[in-house]
C-alpha positions as a LaTeX table, in Angstrom:
\begin{tabular}{lrrr}
\hline
Residue & $x$ (\AA) & $y$ (\AA) & $z$ (\AA) \\
\hline
Met1 & $-9.15$ & $-7.08$ & $-14.99$ \\
Ala2 & $-5.52$ & $-8.14$ & $-14.95$ \\
Trp3 & $-5.01$ & $-6.53$ & $-11.55$ \\
Leu4 & $-7.83$ & $-8.54$ & $-9.99$ \\
Lys5 & $-6.51$ & $-11.72$ & $-11.55$ \\
Val6 & $-3.13$ & $-11.06$ & $-9.93$ \\
Leu7 & $-4.70$ & $-11.24$ & $-6.50$ \\
Ala8 & $-7.62$ & $-13.59$ & $-7.03$ \\
Pro9 & $-8.00$ & $-15.85$ & $-10.03$ \\
Asn10 & $-11.33$ & $-17.31$ & $-8.93$ \\
Arg11 & $-14.78$ & $-15.72$ & $-8.88$ \\
Gly12 & $-17.80$ & $-16.88$ & $-6.91$ \\
Leu13 & $-21.09$ & $-15.48$ & $-5.71$ \\
Thr14 & $-20.43$ & $-12.80$ & $-3.08$ \\
Lys15 & $-22.89$ & $-9.94$ & $-3.63$ \\
His16 & $-20.57$ & $-7.12$ & $-2.64$ \\
Pro17 & $-21.75$ & $-3.94$ & $-4.42$ \\
Ile18 & $-18.31$ & $-3.00$ & $-5.72$ \\
Cys19 & $-17.70$ & $-6.62$ & $-6.82$ \\
Leu20 & $-20.94$ & $-6.48$ & $-8.74$ \\
Arg21 & $-20.10$ & $-3.15$ & $-10.35$ \\
Ile22 & $-16.74$ & $-4.48$ & $-11.51$ \\
Phe23 & $-17.88$ & $-7.81$ & $-12.85$ \\
Asn24 & $-21.14$ & $-6.52$ & $-14.31$ \\
Ala25 & $-18.87$ & $-4.68$ & $-16.71$ \\
Phe26 & $-17.29$ & $-8.05$ & $-17.58$ \\
Asp27 & $-20.10$ & $-10.43$ & $-18.59$ \\
Gly28 & $-22.02$ & $-10.09$ & $-15.34$ \\
Gln29 & $-19.67$ & $-12.20$ & $-13.25$ \\
Ser30 & $-19.26$ & $-11.58$ & $-9.51$ \\
Cys31 & $-16.49$ & $-12.44$ & $-7.11$ \\
Asp32 & $-16.01$ & $-14.39$ & $-3.91$ \\
Asn33 & $-13.48$ & $-13.48$ & $-1.22$ \\
Ile34 & $-11.01$ & $-11.88$ & $-3.61$ \\
Phe35 & $-9.19$ & $-10.36$ & $-0.71$ \\
Met36 & $-9.39$ & $-12.71$ & 2.27 \\
Met37 & $-6.95$ & $-10.88$ & 4.52 \\
Met38 & $-4.53$ & $-12.77$ & 6.69 \\
Asn39 & $-2.74$ & $-11.78$ & 9.88 \\
Thr40 & $-0.04$ & $-9.19$ & 9.07 \\
Thr41 & 2.04 & $-9.72$ & 12.23 \\
Glu42 & 5.58 & $-8.44$ & 11.88 \\
Arg43 & 8.08 & $-11.10$ & 10.72 \\
Ala44 & 11.24 & $-9.15$ & 11.29 \\
Ala45 & 13.10 & $-12.28$ & 12.37 \\
Val46 & 13.01 & $-13.78$ & 8.87 \\
Ala47 & 14.07 & $-12.57$ & 5.43 \\
Ala48 & 11.24 & $-10.90$ & 3.55 \\
Ile49 & 12.14 & $-13.00$ & 0.49 \\
Glu50 & 14.40 & $-16.02$ & 0.23 \\
Val51 & 14.94 & $-17.68$ & $-3.14$ \\
Lys52 & 16.80 & $-20.98$ & $-3.56$ \\
Gly53 & 17.68 & $-22.73$ & $-6.81$ \\
Leu54 & 14.88 & $-21.11$ & $-8.78$ \\
Ser55 & 14.59 & $-22.22$ & $-12.42$ \\
Lys56 & 11.92 & $-21.82$ & $-15.05$ \\
Arg57 & 11.82 & $-23.80$ & $-18.29$ \\
Val58 & 9.18 & $-23.93$ & $-21.01$ \\
Ser59 & 8.81 & $-26.01$ & $-24.14$ \\
Asp60 & 8.36 & $-24.56$ & $-27.60$ \\
Ala61 & 8.63 & $-25.80$ & $-31.17$ \\
Gly62 & 12.41 & $-25.77$ & $-30.92$ \\
Gly63 & 12.55 & $-27.79$ & $-27.72$ \\
Glu64 & 13.05 & $-26.74$ & $-24.10$ \\
Leu65 & 13.81 & $-23.10$ & $-23.38$ \\
Thr66 & 15.42 & $-22.03$ & $-20.10$ \\
Ile67 & 14.08 & $-18.66$ & $-18.94$ \\
Leu68 & 15.63 & $-18.67$ & $-15.45$ \\
Asp69 & 18.48 & $-20.88$ & $-14.33$ \\
Asp70 & 19.35 & $-21.66$ & $-10.68$ \\
Ile71 & 18.59 & $-18.25$ & $-9.12$ \\
Ser72 & 19.28 & $-17.82$ & $-5.38$ \\
Phe73 & 19.19 & $-14.67$ & $-3.23$ \\
Lys74 & 17.70 & $-13.10$ & $-0.11$ \\
Val75 & 15.98 & $-9.77$ & 0.49 \\
Ser76 & 15.82 & $-8.38$ & 4.03 \\
Ser77 & 12.72 & $-6.84$ & 5.54 \\
Gly78 & 12.54 & $-3.14$ & 4.59 \\
Glu79 & 15.23 & $-3.43$ & 1.92 \\
Ser80 & 14.93 & $-1.93$ & $-1.58$ \\
Val81 & 16.28 & $-4.10$ & $-4.39$ \\
Ala82 & 16.36 & $-3.47$ & $-8.13$ \\
Val83 & 16.17 & $-6.39$ & $-10.55$ \\
Thr84 & 17.88 & $-5.26$ & $-13.75$ \\
Gly85 & 18.62 & $-6.73$ & $-17.13$ \\
Ala86 & 17.95 & $-6.33$ & $-20.82$ \\
Ser87 & 14.56 & $-7.02$ & $-22.34$ \\
Gly88 & 14.01 & $-10.77$ & $-22.44$ \\
Ser89 & 16.57 & $-11.51$ & $-19.73$ \\
Gly90 & 13.97 & $-13.06$ & $-17.42$ \\
Lys91 & 13.49 & $-10.31$ & $-14.86$ \\
Ser92 & 9.69 & $-10.03$ & $-15.21$ \\
Thr93 & 9.41 & $-13.82$ & $-15.11$ \\
Leu94 & 11.38 & $-13.71$ & $-11.86$ \\
Leu95 & 9.01 & $-11.12$ & $-10.42$ \\
Gly96 & 6.03 & $-13.29$ & $-11.30$ \\
Leu97 & 7.62 & $-16.25$ & $-9.54$ \\
Leu98 & 8.46 & $-14.18$ & $-6.44$ \\
Ala99 & 4.79 & $-13.23$ & $-6.20$ \\
Gly100 & 3.55 & $-16.75$ & $-6.86$ \\
Leu101 & 1.80 & $-15.73$ & $-10.09$ \\
Asp102 & 3.65 & $-18.51$ & $-11.89$ \\
Val103 & 5.20 & $-21.75$ & $-10.68$ \\
Pro104 & 8.87 & $-22.69$ & $-11.14$ \\
Ser105 & 10.31 & $-25.77$ & $-12.77$ \\
Glu106 & 12.63 & $-26.10$ & $-9.77$ \\
Gly107 & 13.43 & $-24.22$ & $-6.59$ \\
Thr108 & 11.64 & $-22.48$ & $-3.74$ \\
Val109 & 10.48 & $-18.99$ & $-2.80$ \\
His110 & 9.87 & $-18.16$ & 0.84 \\
Leu111 & 7.84 & $-14.97$ & 1.18 \\
Leu112 & 7.78 & $-13.67$ & 4.77 \\
Gly113 & 8.79 & $-17.12$ & 5.92 \\
Thr114 & 6.12 & $-19.03$ & 3.98 \\
Asp115 & 6.98 & $-21.39$ & 1.15 \\
Ile116 & 4.50 & $-19.95$ & $-1.35$ \\
Phe117 & 4.62 & $-22.99$ & $-3.61$ \\
Ser118 & 3.42 & $-25.18$ & $-0.76$ \\
Leu119 & 0.12 & $-23.29$ & $-1.23$ \\
Asp120 & $-2.35$ & $-23.96$ & $-4.01$ \\
Glu121 & $-3.38$ & $-21.21$ & $-6.44$ \\
Asp122 & $-6.19$ & $-19.95$ & $-4.19$ \\
Gly123 & $-3.88$ & $-20.03$ & $-1.18$ \\
Arg124 & $-1.27$ & $-17.98$ & $-3.00$ \\
Ala125 & $-3.91$ & $-15.44$ & $-4.04$ \\
Lys126 & $-5.05$ & $-15.05$ & $-0.44$ \\
Tyr127 & $-1.48$ & $-14.72$ & 0.75 \\
Arg128 & $-0.75$ & $-12.00$ & $-1.84$ \\
Ala129 & $-3.90$ & $-10.15$ & $-0.81$ \\
Ala130 & $-2.72$ & $-10.11$ & 2.79 \\
His131 & 0.94 & $-9.25$ & 2.36 \\
Val132 & 1.79 & $-7.97$ & $-1.12$ \\
Gly133 & 1.23 & $-4.78$ & $-3.12$ \\
Phe134 & 1.76 & $-4.30$ & $-6.84$ \\
Val135 & 2.57 & $-1.33$ & $-9.06$ \\
Phe136 & 2.34 & $-1.99$ & $-12.78$ \\
Gln137 & 3.69 & $-0.20$ & $-15.82$ \\
Ser138 & 0.18 & 0.02 & $-17.29$ \\
Phe139 & $-1.51$ & 1.20 & $-14.03$ \\
Gln140 & $-4.26$ & $-1.52$ & $-14.10$ \\
Leu141 & $-7.01$ & 0.77 & $-12.83$ \\
Leu142 & $-10.61$ & $-0.30$ & $-13.35$ \\
Ala143 & $-12.18$ & 2.13 & $-15.80$ \\
Asn144 & $-15.70$ & 1.94 & $-14.32$ \\
Leu145 & $-14.50$ & 2.93 & $-10.83$ \\
Thr146 & $-13.47$ & 6.38 & $-9.65$ \\
Ala147 & $-10.01$ & 7.03 & $-8.23$ \\
Leu148 & $-11.44$ & 6.71 & $-4.73$ \\
Glu149 & $-13.22$ & 3.43 & $-5.52$ \\
Asn150 & $-10.11$ & 1.96 & $-7.15$ \\
Val151 & $-8.13$ & 2.65 & $-3.98$ \\
Met152 & $-10.95$ & 1.42 & $-1.74$ \\
Leu153 & $-11.15$ & $-1.89$ & $-3.55$ \\
Pro154 & $-8.61$ & $-3.98$ & $-1.58$ \\
Leu155 & $-10.15$ & $-3.05$ & 1.76 \\
Glu156 & $-13.75$ & $-3.26$ & 0.53 \\
Leu157 & $-13.24$ & $-6.77$ & $-0.76$ \\
Ala158 & $-11.66$ & $-7.73$ & 2.55 \\
Gly159 & $-14.76$ & $-6.48$ & 4.36 \\
Lys160 & $-12.88$ & $-3.62$ & 6.00 \\
Ser161 & $-13.62$ & 0.07 & 6.44 \\
Ala162 & $-12.34$ & 1.79 & 3.33 \\
Val163 & $-13.69$ & 5.26 & 2.52 \\
Glu164 & $-11.66$ & 7.36 & 4.96 \\
Glu165 & $-8.61$ & 5.14 & 4.52 \\
Ala166 & $-8.76$ & 5.54 & 0.74 \\
Lys167 & $-9.19$ & 9.31 & 1.02 \\
Ala168 & $-6.13$ & 9.45 & 3.26 \\
Ala169 & $-4.14$ & 7.27 & 0.84 \\
Leu170 & $-5.02$ & 9.52 & $-2.11$ \\
Ala171 & $-4.19$ & 12.61 & $-0.09$ \\
Glu172 & $-0.82$ & 11.05 & 0.72 \\
Val173 & $-0.05$ & 10.90 & $-3.01$ \\
Gly174 & $-1.38$ & 14.41 & $-3.64$ \\
Leu175 & $-4.74$ & 13.48 & $-5.22$ \\
Glu176 & $-7.22$ & 14.72 & $-2.63$ \\
His177 & $-8.80$ & 16.81 & $-5.42$ \\
Arg178 & $-9.36$ & 13.78 & $-7.69$ \\
Phe179 & $-11.50$ & 11.47 & $-5.53$ \\
Asn180 & $-14.42$ & 11.30 & $-7.97$ \\
His181 & $-12.48$ & 11.31 & $-11.24$ \\
Tyr182 & $-12.47$ & 8.24 & $-13.48$ \\
Pro183 & $-9.17$ & 6.95 & $-14.90$ \\
Ser184 & $-9.96$ & 8.28 & $-18.38$ \\
Thr185 & $-10.00$ & 11.83 & $-16.97$ \\
Leu186 & $-6.63$ & 11.47 & $-15.21$ \\
Ser187 & $-3.17$ & 12.01 & $-16.63$ \\
Gly188 & $-0.71$ & 9.12 & $-16.79$ \\
Gly189 & 1.12 & 10.41 & $-13.73$ \\
Glu190 & $-2.14$ & 10.77 & $-11.80$ \\
Gln191 & $-3.21$ & 7.24 & $-12.75$ \\
Gln192 & 0.09 & 5.85 & $-11.49$ \\
Arg193 & $-0.33$ & 7.78 & $-8.24$ \\
Val194 & $-3.76$ & 6.17 & $-7.82$ \\
Ser195 & $-2.09$ & 2.80 & $-8.45$ \\
Ile196 & 0.52 & 3.53 & $-5.78$ \\
Ala197 & $-2.16$ & 4.61 & $-3.28$ \\
Arg198 & $-4.02$ & 1.36 & $-3.96$ \\
Ala199 & $-0.82$ & $-0.66$ & $-3.52$ \\
Phe200 & $-0.06$ & 0.90 & $-0.12$ \\
Ile201 & $-3.57$ & 1.10 & 1.37 \\
Ser202 & $-3.35$ & $-2.41$ & 2.81 \\
Arg203 & 0.07 & $-1.65$ & 4.32 \\
Pro204 & 1.75 & $-4.54$ & 2.47 \\
Ala205 & 4.91 & $-6.06$ & 3.82 \\
Val206 & 6.30 & $-6.39$ & 0.27 \\
Leu207 & 5.80 & $-4.20$ & $-2.79$ \\
Phe208 & 6.57 & $-5.50$ & $-6.28$ \\
Ala209 & 6.95 & $-2.83$ & $-8.97$ \\
Asp210 & 7.32 & $-3.85$ & $-12.62$ \\
Glu211 & 8.72 & $-1.02$ & $-14.78$ \\
Pro212 & 6.52 & 1.53 & $-12.92$ \\
Thr213 & 7.66 & 4.49 & $-15.05$ \\
Gly214 & 7.66 & 2.71 & $-18.41$ \\
Ser215 & 4.48 & 4.47 & $-19.60$ \\
Leu216 & 5.44 & 7.93 & $-18.32$ \\
Asp217 & 7.55 & 10.81 & $-19.57$ \\
Val218 & 10.90 & 11.39 & $-17.89$ \\
Leu219 & 9.83 & 14.19 & $-15.53$ \\
Thr220 & 6.59 & 12.51 & $-14.45$ \\
Gly221 & 8.43 & 9.21 & $-14.03$ \\
Ala222 & 11.01 & 10.82 & $-11.75$ \\
Arg223 & 8.26 & 12.27 & $-9.56$ \\
Ile224 & 6.47 & 8.93 & $-9.37$ \\
Ile225 & 9.68 & 7.17 & $-8.32$ \\
Asp226 & 10.36 & 9.82 & $-5.65$ \\
Leu227 & 6.84 & 9.23 & $-4.34$ \\
Met228 & 7.18 & 5.46 & $-4.33$ \\
Phe229 & 10.50 & 5.56 & $-2.47$ \\
Arg230 & 9.12 & 8.02 & 0.07 \\
Leu231 & 6.21 & 5.71 & 0.83 \\
His232 & 8.57 & 2.71 & 0.91 \\
Gln233 & 10.61 & 4.47 & 3.61 \\
Asp234 & 7.62 & 5.86 & 5.53 \\
His235 & 5.89 & 2.48 & 5.75 \\
Gly236 & 8.96 & 0.25 & 6.06 \\
Thr237 & 7.85 & $-1.80$ & 3.05 \\
Thr238 & 10.23 & $-4.20$ & 1.33 \\
Leu239 & 10.55 & $-3.03$ & $-2.27$ \\
Val240 & 11.50 & $-5.18$ & $-5.26$ \\
Leu241 & 11.68 & $-3.09$ & $-8.42$ \\
Val242 & 12.09 & $-4.50$ & $-11.94$ \\
Thr243 & 13.68 & $-2.01$ & $-14.31$ \\
His244 & 15.96 & $-1.74$ & $-17.32$ \\
Asp245 & 16.84 & 1.84 & $-16.25$ \\
Gly246 & 20.30 & 1.85 & $-14.67$ \\
His247 & 19.79 & 5.29 & $-13.11$ \\
Leu248 & 16.58 & 4.16 & $-11.42$ \\
Ala249 & 18.32 & 1.03 & $-10.15$ \\
Thr250 & 20.86 & 3.20 & $-8.32$ \\
Arg251 & 18.03 & 4.56 & $-6.18$ \\
Cys252 & 17.69 & 1.13 & $-4.57$ \\
Gly253 & 19.95 & $-0.12$ & $-1.83$ \\
Arg254 & 21.11 & $-3.03$ & $-3.99$ \\
Ser255 & 20.79 & $-4.38$ & $-7.52$ \\
Leu256 & 20.46 & $-7.92$ & $-8.86$ \\
Glu257 & 21.34 & $-8.24$ & $-12.53$ \\
Ile258 & 19.87 & $-10.98$ & $-14.69$ \\
Gln259 & 21.58 & $-11.99$ & $-17.94$ \\
Ala260 & 20.12 & $-14.72$ & $-20.12$ \\
Gly261 & 18.25 & $-16.13$ & $-17.16$ \\
Arg262 & 21.19 & $-16.22$ & $-14.76$ \\
Leu263 & 21.97 & $-14.01$ & $-11.79$ \\
Ile264 & 25.35 & $-12.38$ & $-12.42$ \\
Thr265 & 25.48 & $-9.95$ & $-9.50$ \\
Pro266 & 28.53 & $-10.81$ & $-7.36$ \\
Ser267 & 26.60 & $-10.74$ & $-4.07$ \\
Ala268 & 23.00 & $-11.85$ & $-3.67$ \\
Glu269 & 23.06 & $-11.33$ & 0.08 \\
Pro270 & 21.00 & $-8.54$ & 1.68 \\
Ser271 & 22.66 & $-5.21$ & 2.30 \\
Thr272 & 23.39 & $-4.46$ & 5.93 \\
Asp273 & 21.58 & $-1.09$ & 5.94 \\
Thr274 & 17.92 & $-1.35$ & 4.94 \\
Ser275 & 16.71 & 1.77 & 6.71 \\
Thr276 & 16.78 & 4.24 & 3.82 \\
Ala277 & 16.79 & 4.37 & 0.08 \\
Lys278 & 19.27 & 6.57 & $-1.75$ \\
Glu279 & 18.52 & 10.24 & $-2.09$ \\
Pro280 & 16.12 & 11.24 & $-4.88$ \\
Ala281 & 17.18 & 13.43 & $-7.74$ \\
Thr282 & 13.75 & 15.08 & $-8.01$ \\
Gln283 & 11.22 & 15.96 & $-5.36$ \\
Ala284 & 7.69 & 14.59 & $-5.76$ \\
\hline
\end{tabular}
């Protein structure tokens, strides 16, 4: 359910068959316009992501805690950027703010030219559905849907043709023989490949990946990363990757390091060459 909540926090009364199958497994609730797709016209003239003065503070028993402090940077369209830092440094909080899953204490995030915090929660959910893909450490597949149905979901909920597109997306990640398998019958690497196919099926302008190999063994993780970077290059998607793995970060065109909530990377400006990621160490 966490994956659906990322893209659409509200549920209504639409009687879409896949909506009903999902929410019948969760107290019989249905959903309404989870993926209301927007125009995906190219916005090459603007930065894919522009962050200015971003801060996040929360209060606890000890007083006010600063999680992020005055973060500013830009990411160009088609660029691959790693966000690195130790556990607890604030990098996953930053990713949540970039996607509009949380709201900052101060600062702005422009995603494809739109100030996402000028939108309300529903507006941000619709905007993510139209322009953003996600890959999670824990896969976030729906257990009561097959691999094919999990990948179909974004297009189905947007009222778009999905079956052939989902089959093609699964074939692209090497799972054409697993269409009708449920997540429980798939290996960890296969589940993450389904997640990647789902993330790319809507041709998102921006892909956010949060520790995508954290639940995988080293060899499987390397293959998954090779696959993700190949699709990033093939589709021209802007990639923002959160990782504590320094070797993985070197695969990106640029790294932004967070320490104790502050950006310490010398340059937060986009790299001049966004056409290719660095060469993989392992073939998918």
